[in-house]
KEKOLPA-805688 format. One record per atom (N, C-alpha, C): atom name; x negated, y, z; residue number from 0. Coordinates in pm, 1 decimal. Atoms other than C-alpha are relative to their C-alpha. Example, Ala and Ser with C-alpha at 12.3 -4.5 7.8 and 13.67 -1.06 7.14 Angstrom:
BEGIN
atomo|xx|yy|zz|num
N|-89.0|-119.0|0.0|0
CA|-1230.0|-450.0|780.0|0
C|-90.0|120.0|0.0|0
N|82.0|-119.0|-6.0|1
CA|-1367.0|-106.0|714.0|1
C|77.0|109.0|73.0|1
This chain:
BEGIN
atomo|xx|yy|zz|num
N|24.2|-91.5|80.1|0
CA|6135.9|-718.2|-5253.3|0
C|-180.2|0.1|8.8|0
N|107.0|-3.1|2.0|1
CA|5786.1|-724.4|-5375.3|1
C|-112.3|115.0|0.4|1
N|69.4|-122.3|-50.6|2
CA|5505.4|-483.0|-5371.7|2
C|-41.9|64.4|-141.8|2
N|24.7|-27.3|153.5|3
CA|5468.0|-438.1|-5763.1|3
C|79.0|142.5|-46.6|3
N|-84.3|-154.8|13.3|4
CA|5731.9|-154.1|-5731.5|4
C|121.3|-31.4|-165.7|4
N|-52.8|61.3|132.5|5
CA|5894.5|-355.4|-6059.9|5
C|72.3|-96.0|13.8|5
N|-99.4|123.1|-28.8|6
CA|6194.5|-555.3|-6064.5|6
C|35.2|-26.1|-154.9|6
N|-18.9|67.1|120.1|7
CA|6233.5|-751.6|-6370.7|7
C|143.7|-62.1|7.9|7
N|-183.9|41.5|14.1|8
CA|6630.2|-823.9|-6476.7|8
C|-25.6|-68.6|-153.3|8
N|-34.0|104.5|175.7|9
CA|6706.9|-1103.1|-6748.2|9
C|141.7|-51.7|46.1|9
N|-166.1|66.5|26.5|10
CA|7066.1|-1241.5|-6844.8|10
C|-23.6|-148.0|51.2|10
N|48.8|131.6|6.6|11
CA|6904.1|-1586.5|-6853.1|11
C|-90.1|-46.3|85.6|11
N|121.3|54.8|-79.7|12
CA|6675.3|-1800.7|-6649.6|12
C|-106.5|-17.1|-157.8|12
N|81.9|67.5|97.6|13
CA|6529.5|-1914.4|-7014.2|13
C|-75.1|140.1|-69.0|13
N|62.4|-126.9|50.0|14
CA|6470.4|-1538.8|-7136.3|14
C|-97.2|52.0|87.0|14
N|80.4|-43.0|-108.9|15
CA|6268.2|-1490.9|-6783.9|15
C|-123.2|-86.0|18.5|15
N|56.6|131.6|-41.9|16
CA|6091.0|-1837.1|-6800.4|16
C|-162.2|23.7|-20.8|16
N|108.8|7.3|-3.5|17
CA|5747.7|-1679.5|-6885.5|17
C|-33.9|143.2|45.0|17
N|87.6|-175.5|-36.8|18
CA|5713.1|-1337.7|-6676.0|18
C|-73.1|-70.4|65.5|18
N|177.9|40.5|-83.9|19
CA|5375.2|-1342.8|-6528.7|19
C|39.4|18.7|137.5|19
N|59.4|9.7|-169.7|20
CA|5330.8|-1423.5|-6152.5|20
C|24.6|138.6|52.1|20
N|-33.1|-180.1|-82.7|21
CA|5416.7|-1087.6|-5925.4|21
C|78.1|61.3|-16.9|21
N|-122.7|-68.5|74.7|22
CA|5699.2|-972.5|-6067.5|22
C|101.5|-39.2|72.9|22
N|-141.2|56.5|-60.3|23
CA|6033.6|-971.6|-5868.3|23
C|95.8|-31.0|-127.2|23
N|-136.2|102.8|141.7|24
CA|6295.1|-1175.2|-6119.6|24
C|143.5|24.1|71.5|24
N|-171.9|6.4|-23.6|25
CA|6683.2|-1114.0|-6103.9|25
C|29.8|-26.6|-114.3|25
N|-37.6|54.0|103.9|26
CA|6856.6|-1340.9|-6320.2|26
C|151.4|50.7|18.9|26
N|-94.2|-45.5|2.4|27
CA|7183.4|-1191.9|-6388.0|27
C|141.5|-87.2|-3.7|27
N|-120.8|72.3|57.2|28
CA|7411.0|-1412.8|-6586.9|28
C|35.9|98.7|-111.4|28
N|1.7|-59.8|144.3|29
CA|7531.8|-1311.8|-6935.2|29
C|124.6|112.9|15.6|29
N|-123.1|-101.3|12.3|30
CA|7773.4|-981.1|-6995.3|30
C|-14.2|84.2|83.4|30
N|2.9|-121.4|-49.6|31
CA|7817.3|-628.6|-6865.4|31
C|22.8|-16.1|165.4|31
N|-76.8|5.6|-118.6|32
CA|8023.7|-716.3|-6565.6|32
C|-143.4|-84.1|105.0|32
N|61.9|95.3|-89.9|33
CA|7745.3|-1026.5|-6423.6|33
C|-140.8|107.1|10.3|33
N|159.5|-93.4|-5.9|34
CA|7438.5|-739.3|-6507.5|34
C|46.5|103.4|114.3|34
N|-37.0|-106.4|-71.5|35
CA|7612.0|-457.2|-6346.6|35
C|-17.0|-57.4|174.7|35
N|-22.9|76.3|-127.7|36
CA|7721.8|-655.1|-6029.5|36
C|-123.4|-54.1|58.2|36
N|127.8|48.3|-66.8|37
CA|7361.4|-826.3|-5984.7|37
C|-100.4|115.8|-10.6|37
N|100.5|-131.4|-6.8|38
CA|7135.4|-513.9|-6030.3|38
C|59.5|90.1|99.8|38
N|-27.4|-82.7|-110.3|39
CA|7349.9|-303.5|-5796.5|39
C|-5.0|-61.9|122.2|39
N|66.3|59.3|-129.7|40
CA|7321.4|-572.0|-5535.7|40
C|-102.9|2.3|33.8|40
N|125.8|10.3|27.9|41
CA|6988.2|-610.2|-5597.2|41
C|-69.9|141.8|67.0|41
N|49.1|-110.9|-84.2|42
CA|6914.0|-225.9|-5537.5|42
C|64.4|58.7|74.9|42
N|-43.0|-79.4|-173.4|43
CA|7153.7|-165.3|-5236.8|43
C|-86.0|-60.6|84.4|43
N|91.6|22.6|-125.1|44
CA|6882.7|-343.3|-5064.6|44
C|-143.1|53.2|4.3|44
N|123.1|-82.9|-7.2|45
CA|6607.1|-106.1|-5153.8|45
C|37.8|117.1|128.4|45
N|-6.1|-131.8|-104.8|46
CA|6545.6|198.0|-4884.7|46
C|10.3|108.5|-123.9|46
N|6.8|-129.5|53.6|47
CA|6656.1|529.5|-5002.2|47
C|-123.4|37.3|-41.2|47
N|132.1|-52.3|62.8|48
CA|6369.3|660.0|-5231.9|48
C|-106.3|-100.2|-15.2|48
N|68.1|135.5|50.4|49
CA|6212.2|341.3|-5271.3|49
C|51.4|-87.5|-117.1|49
N|-90.5|49.4|92.5|50
CA|6402.4|242.0|-5574.6|50
C|-147.3|-48.8|-115.5|50
N|77.2|62.4|97.8|51
CA|6185.6|9.2|-5832.1|51
C|26.2|52.5|-125.2|51
N|-51.2|-31.3|142.1|52
CA|6123.7|85.0|-6181.6|52
C|59.2|-154.2|-34.8|52
N|-69.7|123.4|41.7|53
CA|6380.7|-176.0|-6328.0|53
C|-33.0|-1.4|-132.1|53
N|46.9|23.4|113.5|54
CA|6272.0|-352.4|-6632.4|54
C|86.7|-128.3|-83.2|54
N|-87.3|66.8|56.3|55
CA|6543.6|-496.5|-6829.5|55
C|-41.5|-101.8|-132.6|55
N|64.5|76.7|154.0|56
CA|6394.5|-786.1|-7077.6|56
C|113.1|-114.3|-26.9|56
N|-85.4|121.0|41.0|57
CA|6596.1|-1033.6|-7291.6|57
C|-15.1|43.9|-175.7|57
N|-12.2|55.7|127.1|58
CA|6691.9|-1100.7|-7644.3|58
C|140.0|108.6|-70.5|58
N|-103.0|-86.3|42.0|59
CA|6924.9|-884.1|-7894.8|59
C|-14.1|-20.0|-156.6|59
N|-62.2|14.5|117.1|60
CA|7060.3|-899.5|-8232.8|60
C|-56.3|144.0|-62.8|60
N|45.9|-104.5|74.8|61
CA|6899.3|-690.7|-8510.5|61
C|105.2|50.9|-113.7|61
N|-82.9|8.1|130.5|62
CA|7152.2|-515.0|-8687.1|62
C|-49.1|107.3|-121.9|62
N|78.0|7.9|144.9|63
CA|6932.8|-416.5|-8988.1|63
C|-81.4|-96.0|-38.6|63
N|75.1|153.5|71.8|64
CA|6768.1|-666.7|-9211.1|64
C|-135.9|36.4|54.1|64
N|139.4|-46.1|-51.5|65
CA|6446.2|-459.2|-9126.9|65
C|-48.3|-14.4|144.7|65
N|67.7|4.7|-142.1|66
CA|6422.7|-493.2|-8780.6|66
C|-5.2|-157.0|41.5|66
N|53.9|112.8|-76.2|67
CA|6258.7|-763.5|-8607.3|67
C|-100.9|41.6|111.1|67
N|78.3|0.8|-102.1|68
CA|6033.8|-802.6|-8311.0|68
C|16.9|104.5|122.2|68
N|-35.8|-23.7|-159.3|69
CA|6002.1|-605.8|-7960.4|69
C|27.0|158.4|-33.1|69
N|-67.1|-106.7|-5.0|70
CA|6206.1|-292.6|-7919.2|70
C|6.4|38.3|160.3|70
N|-33.8|-38.8|-146.4|71
CA|6206.5|-46.4|-7580.1|71
C|88.0|125.4|-61.6|71
N|-43.4|-78.9|50.3|72
CA|6502.7|156.0|-7672.0|72
C|19.6|150.7|94.9|72
N|32.8|-123.6|-63.5|73
CA|6541.4|513.6|-7610.7|73
C|188.8|34.2|67.4|73
N|-138.8|-32.6|-52.9|74
CA|6933.9|512.7|-7558.2|74
C|75.8|-145.2|-23.1|74
N|-76.1|115.8|5.5|75
CA|7164.7|239.1|-7474.8|75
C|191.8|43.3|12.1|75
N|-130.5|-42.3|13.2|76
CA|7565.8|255.1|-7572.1|76
C|113.8|-100.3|30.9|76
N|-96.5|107.4|-0.7|77
CA|7872.8|77.4|-7466.2|77
C|92.4|-23.5|-73.7|77
N|-56.9|-26.3|113.2|78
CA|8009.2|-7.0|-7768.9|78
C|135.2|-42.4|10.4|78
N|-104.2|84.3|43.4|79
CA|8286.9|-192.0|-7708.4|79
C|131.0|76.9|147.2|79
N|-94.8|-94.3|-116.2|80
CA|8496.6|74.8|-7452.1|80
C|73.0|94.7|-97.9|80
N|-93.2|-91.3|93.7|81
CA|8770.9|249.1|-7603.6|81
C|-8.3|174.7|30.5|81
N|48.0|-130.4|-40.1|82
CA|8577.5|582.2|-7519.9|82
C|113.3|158.5|-64.7|82
N|-57.2|-78.7|98.8|83
CA|8763.3|805.6|-7803.1|83
C|138.7|-5.8|62.1|83
N|-136.9|26.9|-54.1|84
CA|9101.7|684.2|-7695.1|84
C|19.8|61.5|135.7|84
N|-17.7|-55.0|-146.9|85
CA|9033.9|731.1|-7330.2|85
C|-40.2|186.1|-6.9|85
N|3.2|-142.1|4.8|86
CA|8916.8|1083.7|-7405.4|86
C|87.1|56.2|-25.4|86
N|-87.3|-102.8|20.5|87
CA|9174.4|1197.6|-7579.5|87
C|96.4|6.7|68.8|87
N|-106.4|-34.7|-101.9|88
CA|9395.2|1116.5|-7269.2|88
C|-62.1|92.8|110.8|88
N|45.3|-131.0|-115.1|89
CA|9205.3|1359.0|-7065.7|89
C|-121.9|-98.8|109.7|89
N|118.1|95.4|-103.3|90
CA|8933.2|1062.2|-6925.4|90
C|-154.8|23.4|20.6|90
N|174.4|3.4|19.3|91
CA|8543.0|1114.7|-6879.6|91
C|-39.3|-162.0|-14.7|91
N|59.2|121.1|22.9|92
CA|8381.7|825.3|-7014.3|92
C|-134.5|21.8|-47.1|92
N|172.9|30.2|3.2|93
CA|8021.2|768.1|-6957.3|93
C|-46.5|-108.8|-104.6|93
N|20.6|134.8|106.0|94
CA|7937.1|547.8|-7269.8|94
C|-150.0|26.6|-67.5|94
N|142.2|-1.1|49.5|95
CA|7581.3|649.7|-7365.1|95
C|-116.9|67.5|112.7|95
N|72.9|16.1|-113.0|96
CA|7279.2|651.9|-7144.9|96
C|-176.0|31.4|-101.5|96
N|129.1|-17.2|46.8|97
CA|6938.0|795.4|-7258.3|97
C|-122.6|-59.9|81.7|97
N|127.3|49.9|-48.3|98
CA|6594.5|652.2|-7134.2|98
C|-119.6|31.6|-34.0|98
N|148.1|-6.3|14.9|99
CA|6286.5|766.7|-7060.6|99
C|-97.3|-102.4|-101.6|99
N|83.8|91.0|18.7|100
CA|6001.7|582.6|-7248.3|100
C|33.2|-66.0|-82.0|100
N|-26.7|103.7|102.6|101
CA|6147.4|448.1|-7528.6|101
C|-35.7|46.7|-153.9|101
N|33.7|-10.9|140.9|102
CA|6086.3|422.6|-7912.4|102
C|72.1|42.5|-65.8|102
N|-92.5|-30.5|75.2|103
CA|6377.0|582.0|-8053.8|103
C|85.5|-70.7|-45.7|103
N|-129.1|118.4|57.6|104
CA|6607.9|283.1|-8115.0|104
C|78.7|36.5|88.0|104
N|-161.6|8.0|-59.2|105
CA|6980.1|251.7|-7993.8|105
C|9.1|-121.3|31.3|105
N|-80.2|150.9|-0.6|106
CA|7105.0|-78.8|-7854.2|106
C|132.8|28.6|65.7|106
N|-157.4|3.9|-35.0|107
CA|7472.7|-128.3|-7842.4|107
C|-8.6|-119.5|103.4|107
N|-13.6|64.9|-64.3|108
CA|7548.5|-307.0|-7541.8|108
C|186.1|-46.1|-7.4|108
N|-101.7|76.9|20.1|109
CA|7873.3|-544.0|-7558.5|109
C|47.5|-126.0|100.6|109
N|-18.8|132.7|-66.0|110
CA|8075.6|-828.8|-7385.1|110
C|14.3|-92.7|-123.1|110
N|-39.7|108.3|147.4|111
CA|8140.5|-994.2|-7757.7|111
C|-133.8|-15.2|-23.8|111
N|95.8|77.7|84.7|112
CA|7892.6|-1213.2|-7879.0|112
C|-13.8|42.1|-154.8|112
N|-33.6|-20.5|115.9|113
CA|7835.2|-1064.3|-8192.4|113
C|-87.7|-117.8|-101.8|113
N|33.9|66.5|76.0|114
CA|7799.0|-1299.7|-8497.7|114
C|5.2|-10.7|-131.6|114
N|-64.9|-19.5|140.7|115
CA|7979.0|-1168.2|-8778.8|115
C|-73.7|117.4|-85.3|115
N|51.9|-78.9|39.5|116
CA|7830.9|-957.9|-9023.8|116
C|52.3|133.6|-36.3|116
N|-58.9|-144.0|9.1|117
CA|8087.4|-710.8|-9073.4|117
C|31.3|68.6|118.0|117
N|-16.6|-102.5|-143.8|118
CA|8133.6|-634.6|-8692.8|118
C|-160.3|70.6|3.5|118
N|133.4|-81.0|-32.4|119
CA|7730.1|-591.9|-8718.9|119
C|-11.1|104.5|-104.6|119
N|34.7|-156.3|75.4|120
CA|7760.1|-349.0|-8998.4|120
C|47.2|111.1|51.2|120
N|-85.5|-128.0|-41.7|121
CA|8027.3|-168.9|-8834.7|121
C|-74.3|64.3|139.7|121
N|51.4|-52.7|-87.6|122
CA|7801.0|-146.0|-8551.8|122
C|-132.7|52.1|-30.7|122
N|118.7|-61.1|32.3|123
CA|7498.0|-62.0|-8738.4|123
C|-21.6|155.4|-48.9|123
N|-11.7|-148.5|31.7|124
CA|7623.4|285.7|-8819.4|124
C|-26.0|93.4|112.6|124
N|-12.6|-40.0|-103.0|125
CA|7574.0|360.5|-8462.5|125
C|-144.2|-13.6|107.2|125
N|128.4|74.2|-108.1|126
CA|7283.1|161.8|-8315.7|126
C|-116.8|-90.0|-106.2|126
N|71.5|64.3|103.7|127
CA|6974.4|-35.6|-8434.5|127
C|-17.4|-189.0|57.2|127
N|10.0|136.2|-33.5|128
CA|7007.9|-353.2|-8208.1|128
C|138.4|2.8|92.3|128
N|-113.5|25.3|-43.6|129
CA|7289.9|-507.5|-8011.2|129
C|-15.4|-143.3|129.1|129
N|32.9|91.0|-115.7|130
CA|7296.1|-739.6|-7668.5|130
C|134.6|43.6|107.5|130
N|-138.3|1.7|-110.7|131
CA|7553.0|-807.8|-7367.0|131
C|-34.2|83.5|143.4|131
N|20.8|-60.0|-128.0|132
CA|7385.8|-629.6|-7081.5|132
C|-87.2|124.5|22.0|132
N|98.3|-103.0|-5.9|133
CA|7154.4|-356.9|-7145.4|133
C|87.3|149.3|39.6|133
N|-86.3|-123.5|-46.1|134
CA|7414.5|-52.1|-7119.7|134
C|12.7|-27.6|188.0|134
N|-22.7|22.6|-168.4|135
CA|7508.9|-216.5|-6745.4|135
C|-108.3|-1.4|74.6|135
N|92.4|-45.2|-63.6|136
CA|7195.9|-242.1|-6645.1|136
C|-54.0|143.8|38.5|136
N|29.3|-140.9|-3.1|137
CA|7103.1|124.0|-6719.1|137
C|108.7|73.9|95.9|137
N|-71.1|-65.6|-76.5|138
CA|7401.9|227.9|-6595.2|138
C|3.9|-35.8|145.9|138
N|19.1|-10.3|-134.7|139
CA|7379.1|65.4|-6254.6|139
C|-133.5|55.0|64.1|139
N|132.5|-100.4|-67.4|140
CA|7003.3|228.4|-6220.9|140
C|27.9|106.2|24.2|140
N|-52.1|-129.6|20.5|141
CA|7154.4|528.1|-6306.5|141
C|66.8|40.0|161.8|141
N|-67.4|-45.3|-127.0|142
CA|7386.1|533.0|-6009.5|142
C|-56.0|-31.0|88.4|142
N|94.1|4.1|-116.2|143
CA|7105.9|418.2|-5780.9|143
C|-95.3|88.3|17.7|143
N|142.2|-48.5|30.4|144
CA|6855.8|645.0|-5888.8|144
C|-139.0|-58.8|-41.0|144
N|133.5|93.1|13.9|145
CA|6605.7|392.1|-5991.7|145
C|-33.4|9.2|-185.4|145
N|101.4|0.1|115.8|146
CA|6385.3|450.7|-6310.0|146
C|35.1|-143.7|-92.3|146
N|-42.4|82.4|70.9|147
CA|6501.3|188.4|-6605.4|147
C|-56.5|-6.0|-161.1|147
N|37.1|-13.7|137.3|148
CA|6356.6|90.4|-6910.1|148
C|48.0|-173.5|-48.4|148
N|-34.5|93.2|67.4|149
CA|6510.4|-156.9|-7162.0|149
C|-119.3|-87.4|-95.8|149
N|98.5|49.3|110.7|150
CA|6296.9|-414.5|-7365.8|150
C|77.0|-103.3|-50.8|150
N|-97.3|129.2|54.5|151
CA|6458.7|-644.8|-7612.7|151
C|-91.5|-18.3|-129.4|151
N|81.1|77.8|68.3|152
CA|6322.1|-886.5|-7863.9|152
C|101.6|-58.5|-112.0|152
N|-119.6|80.3|83.9|153
CA|6523.1|-972.6|-8175.3|153
C|0.6|-118.1|-47.9|153
N|-15.1|138.0|22.0|154
CA|6626.1|-1317.4|-8195.6|154
C|75.7|-20.1|-116.9|154
N|-83.9|9.5|130.5|155
CA|6895.9|-1269.4|-8484.4|155
C|8.3|93.5|-88.2|155
N|-66.7|-141.8|101.7|156
CA|7063.6|-1042.2|-8734.9|156
C|154.5|23.8|70.8|156
N|-114.6|-43.1|-42.9|157
CA|7381.1|-1062.4|-8530.9|157
C|94.8|-9.0|-122.5|157
N|-106.3|84.2|64.5|158
CA|7558.7|-1258.2|-8789.7|158
C|-5.1|-133.7|24.7|158
N|-44.1|117.0|-41.8|159
CA|7596.2|-1613.9|-8831.7|159
C|-127.7|-77.2|33.2|159
N|162.1|43.0|-58.7|160
CA|7177.0|-1680.2|-8759.3|160
C|42.9|51.9|153.1|160
N|-38.7|-14.6|-148.6|161
CA|7318.5|-1566.3|-8401.9|161
C|20.8|-145.8|46.6|161
N|-47.0|112.0|-88.2|162
CA|7442.9|-1903.1|-8352.3|162
C|-99.8|-106.1|20.2|162
N|135.7|87.7|-21.2|163
CA|7087.7|-2019.3|-8367.0|163
C|-64.6|50.9|156.6|163
N|59.8|-64.3|-127.0|164
CA|7014.6|-1822.3|-8035.0|164
C|-77.7|-97.5|111.8|164
N|48.5|115.0|-67.9|165
CA|6960.4|-2081.8|-7814.9|165
C|-145.5|-32.3|-8.7|165
N|42.5|5.9|17.7|166
CA|6728.3|-2205.5|-8022.5|166
C|-148.4|104.8|-24.2|166
N|62.3|-115.1|14.6|167
CA|6518.3|-1873.6|-8043.9|167
C|-17.8|49.5|131.2|167
N|31.6|-71.3|-152.6|168
CA|6491.0|-1785.7|-7651.9|168
C|-103.4|-4.0|18.1|168
N|152.7|6.5|-23.1|169
CA|6173.2|-1913.3|-7610.5|169
C|-91.2|36.6|-51.7|169
N|95.6|-88.7|32.9|170
CA|5996.7|-1755.5|-7839.7|170
C|10.7|149.3|4.6|170
N|-9.8|-131.2|-53.0|171
CA|6153.5|-1420.4|-7760.0|171
C|-65.6|7.2|162.2|171
N|80.7|6.1|-122.9|172
CA|6048.2|-1499.2|-7390.5|172
C|-133.5|10.2|3.6|172
N|140.9|33.8|-5.9|173
CA|5701.7|-1589.6|-7478.9|173
C|-66.4|203.4|-18.5|173
N|57.6|-150.7|89.3|174
CA|5665.8|-1198.4|-7675.4|174
C|51.4|58.3|157.7|174
N|-21.4|-112.4|-124.4|175
CA|5864.5|-1014.1|-7364.4|175
C|-79.5|6.6|127.6|175
N|96.7|26.8|-129.0|176
CA|5643.3|-1168.8|-7089.7|176
C|-145.6|33.7|-57.7|176
N|132.3|-86.4|16.9|177
CA|5311.3|-1050.1|-7290.6|177
C|9.8|138.1|5.3|177
N|-26.2|-152.7|-38.9|178
CA|5477.1|-710.9|-7303.0|178
C|-17.4|24.4|145.7|178
N|-21.0|-33.1|-156.2|179
CA|5553.3|-723.2|-6916.6|179
C|-158.6|-3.4|33.6|179
N|165.4|31.7|-26.9|180
CA|5148.9|-846.8|-6886.0|180
C|-65.9|123.5|-74.8|180
N|104.6|-95.6|58.4|181
CA|4995.5|-592.5|-7120.7|181
C|54.2|145.2|71.7|181
N|-59.3|-122.6|-37.5|182
CA|5253.4|-282.7|-7040.9|182
C|0.6|23.4|158.5|182
N|-45.6|-77.5|-131.1|183
CA|5283.0|-288.0|-6683.9|183
C|-128.4|-69.0|74.9|183
């Protein structure tokens, strides 16, 4: 646990490849379960009252054609849980997290890699961006009482261009690292 008070969380080593020196970095693996487990395990090692600011950096699909560049979402939603059905059965479902310091955008998180324009268009009615870890990271932070910021760079438009995601990661990683250097 470093002295910066900031924990940078990324799904892949490639997305964290250019994080400036001095930051603690946790690479979670891809998906909600991997992200929630890794962040929870890391935060459990911090003393009570000494939680770091958790900054989840990563790529995201833009759900609207005009979305490009860097976003700091104000809201994260868990888009692939059957919340409406579960609520109708009388269960409380926590599927929306509001985040301080965001830019007003909404990030939809789910375990499906979105590369189909029809799926993208359905998500676009509720969100601006889509990823596979953000909500899970924010949820783990919320449970531990850690502040959280999600920082996402649009790497594709959640359609057939998403299949070129591996070739786009390094460019996104550089933009994300630049944001870390400037903003923190």
